[in-house]
C-alpha positions in Angstrom: -16.4 12.0 -6.5 -14.8 12.5 -9.9 -15.5 10.7 -13.1 -13.6 7.6 -14.2 -10.0 7.9 -15.3 -9.9 7.5 -19.1 -7.4 4.7 -19.9 -6.1 3.7 -23.3 -3.5 1.0 -23.8 -2.6 -0.4 -27.2 0.1 -3.0 -28.0 2.2 -1.7 -30.8 5.8 -2.5 -32.1 6.5 -4.8 -29.1 5.4 -2.2 -26.4 2.3 -1.0 -24.7 1.5 2.6 -25.6 -0.4 3.8 -22.5 -2.4 7.0 -22.0 -4.6 8.2 -19.2 -6.6 11.2 -18.4 -7.4 11.7 -14.7 -10.5 13.8 -14.4 -9.9 16.1 -11.5 -10.4 19.9 -10.9 -6.8 20.4 -9.4 -7.2 23.6 -7.4 -4.0 25.3 -6.3 -5.4 27.0 -3.2 -4.4 30.4 -4.5 -7.3 31.2 -6.7 -10.2 33.4 -5.6 -13.9 32.8 -6.2 -15.0 35.7 -8.5 -18.4 36.1 -6.9 -17.4 36.0 -3.2 -13.7 36.9 -3.3 -12.9 33.9 -1.0 -9.9 31.7 -1.6 -10.8 28.4 -3.2 -9.3 25.7 -1.0 -6.5 23.5 -2.5 -7.7 20.3 -4.0 -5.3 18.3 -6.1 -4.1 14.7 -6.8 -1.1 13.9 -4.5 -0.1 10.5 -5.8 -1.0 7.9 -8.5 0.1 4.4 -9.2 -0.2 2.2 -12.4 -0.4 -1.6 -12.1 0.1 -4.1 -14.9 -1.4 -7.5 -14.0 -1.4 -6.5 -10.2 2.3 -5.5 -10.4 3.2 -1.8 -9.7 5.0 -0.4 -12.7 4.9 3.3 -12.1 4.4 5.6 -9.1 4.0 9.3 -9.4 3.5 12.3 -7.1 1.8 15.5 -8.2 1.2 18.9 -6.5 -1.0 21.9 -6.8 0.7 23.3 -9.8 -0.5 20.6 -12.2 -3.4 21.7 -14.4 -6.9 20.4 -14.4 -7.4 16.9 -15.7 -3.8 15.6 -15.7 -2.8 13.6 -18.8 0.0 11.1 -18.8 1.5 9.0 -21.5 4.2 6.3 -21.4 5.4 3.0 -22.9 6.2 -0.2 -21.2 6.5 -3.9 -21.9 3.3 -5.9 -21.9 1.0 -8.0 -24.0 -2.5 -7.9 -25.5 -5.0 -8.8 -22.8 -3.0 -7.6 -19.9 -4.9 -5.9 -17.1 -4.1 -2.3 -16.2 -5.2 -0.6 -13.0 -4.7 3.0 -12.1 -5.3 4.4 -8.7 -4.9 7.9 -7.3 -5.4 9.8 -4.0 -5.9 13.6 -3.5 -5.0 15.9 -0.7 -8.6 15.7 0.8 -8.4 12.0 1.2 -10.5 11.1 -1.9 -9.3 8.2 -4.0 -10.2 6.4 -7.2 -9.4 3.1 -8.9 -10.1 2.4 -12.5 -9.1 -0.5 -14.8 -8.5 -1.2 -18.5 -7.1 -3.8 -20.8 -4.3 -3.8 -23.3 -5.8 -4.1 -26.8 -4.0 -5.1 -30.1 
């Protein structure tokens, strides 16, 4: 299993400035292992969803062309103390859920 998604959410100028770093290897399925010459199987995040206080506010889909450890940034309406939850699923059936809080 991968490490926890790094979540940062700060209330500034009336909006929440949100950043997340999803720690995942993101293999395309086209790269070869340098030692064996075998193709490294595809392994990538297929979808993610961001929730604010249990309400879905953003849904995204990714594919094998996205680089290792995808980083996303966006702004949305919210308040200090709001709960943020991020969940993602990859093409091998792995999933992860991480939470954070909006700070001032």
